[in-house]
C-alpha positions in Angstrom: -32.9 -2.6 22.0 -29.7 -4.1 20.7 -30.0 -7.4 18.9 -28.4 -10.2 20.7 -26.4 -12.8 18.9 -26.7 -16.3 19.8 -24.3 -19.2 18.8 -24.9 -21.1 15.8 -23.0 -23.2 13.5 -23.1 -21.0 10.7 -20.4 -18.4 10.3 -20.9 -15.0 12.1 -21.5 -12.0 9.6 -18.0 -10.5 10.1 -16.5 -14.0 8.5 -18.2 -13.1 5.1 -16.3 -9.8 4.9 -13.1 -10.8 6.6 -10.6 -12.2 4.3 -10.1 -15.8 5.1 -7.5 -17.7 2.9 -9.8 -20.3 1.0 -11.5 -20.9 4.2 -14.8 -22.9 3.9 -17.4 -20.8 5.5 -20.7 -21.7 3.8 -23.6 -23.1 5.7 -23.3 -26.4 3.9 -19.7 -26.6 5.0 -19.3 -29.6 7.3 -16.6 -32.1 8.4 -16.9 -35.9 8.2 -16.8 -36.9 11.8 -17.0 -35.3 15.3 -16.6 -36.6 18.7 -17.0 -34.9 22.1 -14.0 -35.5 24.5 -11.6 -37.1 22.1 -8.6 -34.9 22.6 -9.7 -32.8 25.5 -12.5 -33.6 28.0 -15.7 -31.7 27.1 -14.5 -30.3 23.8 -15.7 -31.4 20.4 -13.1 -32.8 18.3 -13.7 -32.6 14.3 -12.1 -34.8 11.9 -12.4 -34.6 8.0 -11.0 -37.4 5.8 -9.1 -37.1 2.6 -7.9 -40.3 0.3 -5.4 -39.3 -2.4 -3.5 -41.5 -4.8 0.3 -40.9 -4.4 0.7 -42.0 -7.9 -1.3 -39.3 -9.4 0.6 -36.8 -11.8 0.5 -34.0 -9.3 2.2 -36.0 -6.6 5.0 -37.6 -8.8 7.6 -34.8 -8.1 7.3 -34.5 -4.5 8.0 -36.8 -1.6 5.3 -38.9 -0.1 5.6 -37.2 3.3 5.4 -33.8 1.7 2.3 -34.9 -0.3 0.6 -36.0 3.1 1.5 -32.6 4.6 0.3 -30.7 1.5 -3.2 -32.4 1.8 -3.3 -31.8 5.7 -2.6 -28.0 5.1 -5.4 -27.9 2.6 -8.0 -29.3 5.0 -6.8 -27.2 7.7 -7.1 -24.2 5.7 -10.6 -25.2 4.5 -12.0 -26.0 8.1 -9.4 -24.9 10.8 -10.4 -21.3 11.6 -14.1 -21.9 11.3 -14.0 -25.0 13.8 -11.8 -23.1 16.3 -13.6 -19.8 16.2 -17.3 -20.6 15.5 -17.6 -24.4 16.8 -15.1 -23.9 19.5 -13.6 -27.2 18.9 -10.5 -29.0 17.6 -9.9 -30.1 14.0 -7.7 -32.9 12.9 -7.3 -33.7 9.1 -7.1 -37.6 8.4 -5.2 -37.9 5.3 -4.5 -41.4 3.7 -3.2 -42.9 0.7 -5.1 -45.3 -1.5 -2.6 -47.9 -0.4 -3.2 -47.2 3.5 -0.5 -44.8 4.3 -1.3 -42.1 6.8 -0.3 -38.6 7.4 1.2 -37.4 10.6 -2.0 -36.2 12.3 -3.8 -39.2 11.2 -1.1 -41.6 12.8 -1.6 -39.5 15.9 -5.3 -39.6 15.8 -5.3 -43.5 15.4 -2.8 -44.0 18.2 -5.0 -42.1 20.6 -8.1 -43.9 19.2 -6.2 -47.2 19.9 -5.3 -46.3 23.4 -9.0 -45.1 24.3 -10.5 -48.3 22.6 -7.8 -50.8 24.4 -8.6 -49.2 27.8 -12.3 -49.3 27.3 -12.4 -52.9 26.1 -9.6 -54.3 28.3 -7.8 -55.6 25.5 -4.1 -55.6 24.7 -3.2 -52.4 22.7 -1.5 -54.5 20.0 -4.5 -56.4 19.3 -6.7 -53.3 18.8 -4.0 -51.6 16.6 -3.9 -54.9 14.5 -7.8 -55.1 14.2 -8.0 -51.3 13.4 -5.3 -51.5 10.6 -7.3 -54.3 9.1 -10.6 -52.3 9.2 -8.6 -49.4 7.6 -7.3 -51.5 4.9 -10.8 -53.0 3.9 -12.3 -49.5 4.2 -9.5 -48.0 1.7 -10.0 -50.9 -0.8 -13.6 -50.4 -0.7 -13.1 -46.8 -1.6 -10.8 -47.5 -4.2 -13.1 -50.0 -5.9 -16.0 -47.5 -5.5 -13.8 -45.3 -7.3 -13.1 -47.8 -10.2 -16.4 -49.4 -10.8 -18.9 -46.8 -9.6 -21.5 -47.0 -6.9 -23.7 -49.9 -6.0 -26.1 -48.9 -3.2 -26.0 -51.3 -0.1 -27.5 -50.6 3.2 -24.8 -49.3 5.7 -23.5 -52.1 8.0 -22.7 -51.5 11.7 -20.3 -53.2 13.9 -21.1 -54.2 17.5 -18.1 -53.2 19.4 -19.3 -54.4 22.6 -19.4 -58.0 21.6 -16.2 -57.9 19.5 -13.5 -60.3 20.4 -10.5 -58.4 19.3 -7.7 -61.3 20.0 -9.9 -63.9 18.1 -10.4 -61.5 15.3 -6.7 -60.8 14.9 -5.8 -64.4 15.3 -8.2 -65.4 12.6 -7.1 -62.7 10.2 -3.6 -64.0 10.4 -2.0 -60.5 11.3 1.1 -60.7 12.8 1.2 -58.6 16.1 
């Protein structure tokens, strides 16, 4: 009786013999975030985050836009084929600079996320975008500080998005909309 294959999240055997350019096909390979129905209804969307320092020596001779695209291509090379062919989902690399700049695909992702959140929470899109930018700035700042001073473990915090007043948060933060 022939052996039946079932779908798993590990790469199929032929991937181990096929030449994949630098693709990450190990069992331990996983992306940072996944969501069902983000880009297409019913399909899983996978996102992997990279934060880079544009002032690093390796980026000094290339324009910032080229550095974003280089980092996006590296992420796509690592995860794109596996996610399309094994997990049957879409992949979006989220590339940021340490100062808060976003790559083209991250901008598209944040725009879609703002649309979805504004519609779901019945808030003006401009308030949601301002709130998201503020959260992103603080997250990047925390990441940079973590790199500079090392780790200090603290319990993860969660935000109750259901009870969040976007307008009050934006006004309180002093962000111009």
